[in-house]
N, C-alpha and C positions, 0 to 999 in steps of 0.2 A: 557215583562206584557202588559194589553191590557193599560197599567193607565200611560204609557210613553209615555211625551210630550202631556198628556193632560192636558187644561186648565179647573179648575173644577172655579165657583161658590162658593162658601160654607155660605150662610145663615143662618144663627139661629136667632129664632123666643124665645119668655121667656116661661120657663120650664124649670124646674130640669134635665131635661135630657142636657142641655146644656153640664155639665160633661161632659158623650161622645162622645159631638162634637170637645174637644180637644185632645181625642185618637182618632177620624176619622180624623182629620186633618194630625197631625202625622203618621197614616196611607197611607194618601193619598201620601204625599212629599215622604214620604220613598216607594211606589208603583210608583215614576216616575213621577206623577202630581202636576204640577202647579195649587196652590190653594190662591185666592183670599175669604179673610173675610168679610161677611157683616155682620152686627147683626143691630138688633133695636136695641132701648132702653130699651124694656123687656128684652132681654139677657143680658144687660150691668147689670140687677141687679141679674146674676146667675154667668156669670164671665167675665173674661174683656179682657179690649181689648188688653191687655199687652198680658195677656197668649197666644189669639187665636194669635199673631204676635209673641212672640218668636216662638209658633209652626208651622206658614206655612211660614215662613222668610221672610213677604209681609207684608205692611201697612193693616192694618184693618180699612172700612169705615163705617160708624155707622150714617155719619147727609148727608143731601141731596145736602148741601149746601156747603159741602166741598170744598175749595177753591186749597187742595192741583192736583187737577185737572187742569191742564190752563181754561181749556172753563166754568167752573162748571160746566156742565153734567156729574159725577158721573154714574144716572142710563142712558147712553149711553154708555161713554166708559167701564165702567168693564165688557158691554158683548158682545163686538162687534169683540173681538178676543178667546169668551169664546166655550167650546164645551158640555157643562149642566150646567145647577144654579141645585142646592142640596139643597133643606130646609128642614135643619137637626138639631135639634127640627124644626118640626113644626105644630105650636100651631091650635088649634081650629079656634080664633081668626083670624087669619093667614089665613087657607082654606075660611076664609068669605073672607076676602080680592080679594084674587085671583080670586074667584067667580065670586064677583059684581064687577073687575077691580079697586079697589081702589087704590088710590094714595097719600097717608099722609105721605111715609117716605122713606127714602131713597129705600128697599127693595120691598114692594111693590111696587113703581113705575119705579124700574128698571125690575123684575116680569112683572107689566104690555107693557115697552117699551120694552122689547127681541123680535127679530127676528124673526118672525113665525116657521122659522127654527131652531132655536134652543131647544133641549132638555127642559125639567123642570121635578123634581122629586124631592119629599114632602117623609118623612118620620115621620107622626105621631106621637104626643108625647101627651098626655092629659089623665086624669084618665077615669076611663070607665063608667061612667055614664054620662060623656060629649061626651065620641066615642059612647054611644050610643043613644044618642039625637038626634030625628027625624028629629031636623035640620042640625047637622051635616051631618046626614046619605041624605039627600038631596047634600048634599055642595060636600061631596064624589063623590055620584054618575055622578054630574056636572063637577066636576076635570076631571073624568073618560073621561065623554062625551067632553071633553076638548081637550083630545090628554095630561093629565099629568099623567104623569107617579106617581104611587104611592107604598114605598118601605116598607110595614108592615101596625100597628102594630104588636105588638106580644101581647099576653097575659104572663100575670104574676104576684107578686107581685109590688104596683106599694108605690113609698113613700110618697101617702098620707096613706097605712096600706090596705087599699082593692085590692082587686083582681079580673084582668079581662083585656077584650085588651085594649088596650090605651097605652102603654110597648110601647117607640120608639126601632126599630132595634136594636142588638149592631152592634161596633162600625166594627166589623169583616164579619158581615154581610152582612152590607152597601158595605164595600170593595169588597165582592163579588157582590149583588147585580150592582154595576158601571161595574166592569169587565166582569160579563156577558151582560149588554148594552151596551155594548162597544167592545166584542167580534166578528168575521165572524161567521154568524151564518149556521156553516156550517150542521149542520142534523137541522134545519128548518121543523118544522111540522115530523119531525118522532118521534116516541114514542120507549121510551125507555126502559127497567126494566133494574137496577140491582140488585147483592144481596153483601153487603162487613161484613166485620167483620169476628170473633173467633162463632163458636158454644159452646151452654155448655150442657154438659150432664150429669143428674142429675146420683149420685152416691145413695145419701140420702139426706135428706133434708139441709143435710147441705152440702156438697162434689159432686164435679160435674169432670168432664174432658174439659180439653180447650186447649187451644193453644196461642202463643205469636201474635194470626195477633191483632193491634189496632185498624184494619179499618181505616188509614188517608192512603190507596191508591184510597182505592174503592169512599171512603167518597170524595178525590181529585177529580180523575172521573167523581162521580155523578155533582159537581160543574162544570165541564168544560160542560159533555153535555148538563147541562143546560145552559150554558154560549154560548153554541152556538147552541141556540133556540129548544133542545128538550125540547119533557113533559118528563119527569125524576118519577118513581119512584122505590124508595133506599130499598129493603126490607134485613135488619141488624140487626144483629147478636147483646151480649151487648157489646156498649163501653162507654168511658166515654168524647167523639165528638158531638161537636151539630149540630145540623139538619140544613144541607147545604141550604141555602133559596130557594125556589120556587122547592123545593125539595119535593114533594108526600114521606115521610117514613112512613114504615112499621115498627115495632118494632118488634122482637122474639128470643127466647132464643137456641131453637133446633133443629138440623136437620128437621126432621120431619115438625116442625113448619114451618120453611125456606122453605122444599120442598113445605107444603098448600101454602104457603103465593104468592111462584111465581107462583106454576099452576092454581090458583084462576087470578090473572091476569094478566097473558102470553097472551091469547087469545087478537087480534088486536094490538100484538109488531111492531114494526120494527125489534127492535134490542132486545138482551139477550144478556149481560154479567156477568160471573159468577168472579168475583171477592173474594168470601167471603169463608176464609179458613173453609171446612166444617168438622166436624170429620165423618172419615169412617166410624164408630162404635158406638156403642151406651152399653148400660148396658143393659143386659137382661131382668134381674129384678131389679127393683127399688125400696129400702129398702123404707119404710114410716114411719120409725124413726131411728133417728142418729145410724149406728153404731156403737157400746161399742166398747172400746179398749180392748182387752183381753193380758194377761202375755205373753203366750207364741203365742198362733195361728194366726192367718193372714190369714184377710179373702178374699174368691179364687170371684174375676166376670166372672162371664163368659158375655161375647159381642157378635153380630147378627149386620148385616148390618147396617147401614142408607141407606136409598134413592140416587142415584146418579141421583143428580136435573141435572149439564150439561149435560150428557147424556140423561136422561130422553125429554130434552126441544127439544135438538137434535132431537130425533125418533122420534117429531110427525111429523104428514102428510104433514104439512104447519110450518113448522118452522120459524122463526126469526131468522136473521143472529146473530150465537151464537159465541160468543169470551167466551174464555175461561181463566182461569186463572193457574199455578204451580209453587207453593214453593216449589222446592227440597233442599238435603241437599250437593247431588253429582250427578254425570256425568248431566248437563242440557241439554245438547245438544242432549243425547242418548235420554233422557227419556223424552224432552218436546216434540220430535218431534215421541215418541212413545204414547204420550198423546194424539197427536192433530188426527192423526189416528183411534185411538181406540176412541174416542169419534164420531169422524168423522162431525168437525167442519171446517172452513174456517180459524181462524185464531186464534192462541195461544199466553198467554204473559206468560212466563217464567220468576222464579227470583231463585235466593238459599234463599229462605225462613230466616234461623238463622240470616242470615247478615241484613238483612232489617225490621222485623220485627217492628216496636213501634219505627224505625227513621224516620227521615222527608226526606233521599234523598233515591234512591232506585236507580237500574240495573236492566233492561231487555233483554230479547231477544223478539225477533218475529219470529214466526212459522208457516207458510201458505202452500201451494200447494206448489209451489216454494223452498223453504227450511227454512232458515232462516236470521234472520239478527240481530244485537247488534242495541240498543239504550242505545248514553252512560251514564254514571250515572250525575243524579240530582236531582233536589228537584221533590217529588212525584209529586205536583201541577204544575212542564213544563214539567213532563213525561205524567202525564195527558192527558194537554194540546195538545203535541204529538199524542196520542196514540189516542183524538177522532179526528185529519186530517187525520191520517192510516186511521179509519175505515168507516167515511164518503168517501177517498177518493178508499179506496177496492168496497165499498156500490154503489158507483156511475159507476166504473169502473164495476158491476156486474147489473148494466142497463144497461148499453149502451147496455153491448155485448149480452141482450135479444134480 
């Protein structure tokens, strides 16, 4: 994990989103990070230091005159061994303080006194009108110019009842963003187009044909590619998964929609990774009304082939580096070897689909020109990181051999 051993100063400012900071602190600790919480007075109106201390496992600091540090210089000592400062939630008022170099409480003084090499990240959280206010937007622009990394905000329903931009990212999204921030940038500057999830082929307005793919492997790979520095576009069939932070998501339903989205976006891409479990066939004549159940008669469905997205991309005159996925039910080595050759792609990733669909773990076999080798069973998140490293190494060797 990229957060193992990292020292994170987690700053909380006033806002209802402080409840998310509790889950974020828990997630950081679970990911192997050491978390030092610093809270403003306003933050203490929404969540207690006792709660944050229990979740972080460390004393919480709220006062710049705290005597628990022998030299009374908490604003200096708390950052000197940190790997990053994350302000989550970061209020509109605290962004103003950062822009103007205010130092009227421990957290603002700590940020002002941080070493120039220490990253500062903020996760804004506020009402939509506050976010849209020109004063806030000027401060956002200045923070960007000052090298502060902004995570969010997201759009959605807010505690005040209004809807729009201003929601703090969810704890899981912030964890993903931090992992991306610290990950080795093996794909820096690369543009990656991916597919993920199942497709759904309608039979009538209420029925359809699909498969058991959850999209977990594809979404994990999208996160890992983004964490490695890539500009990632993810074309996804219907899933129950949240969009990966920092990834452009294009939602589709059918195989033909996925094919169209891929072909529209594939020009200028460096890498294409076809993870989606795309339906090979579709119903030739989709009923416009629900097919009614008959007492004895069983409807007969005629099928026709869907476009082969991976083969189409691989056959382009100047294709990106293509990586395919193959979910088999038996004879994985035989079928995987044959499929890679048939698709004419440099790398194919195979697994036994019914053993991994919907699960959090996977076991993969990589097929290339030299043969095949297995990646041991692990979480899909861990395998995604390994796959990104494999792809980056292969691309590097291909470039150096030219």
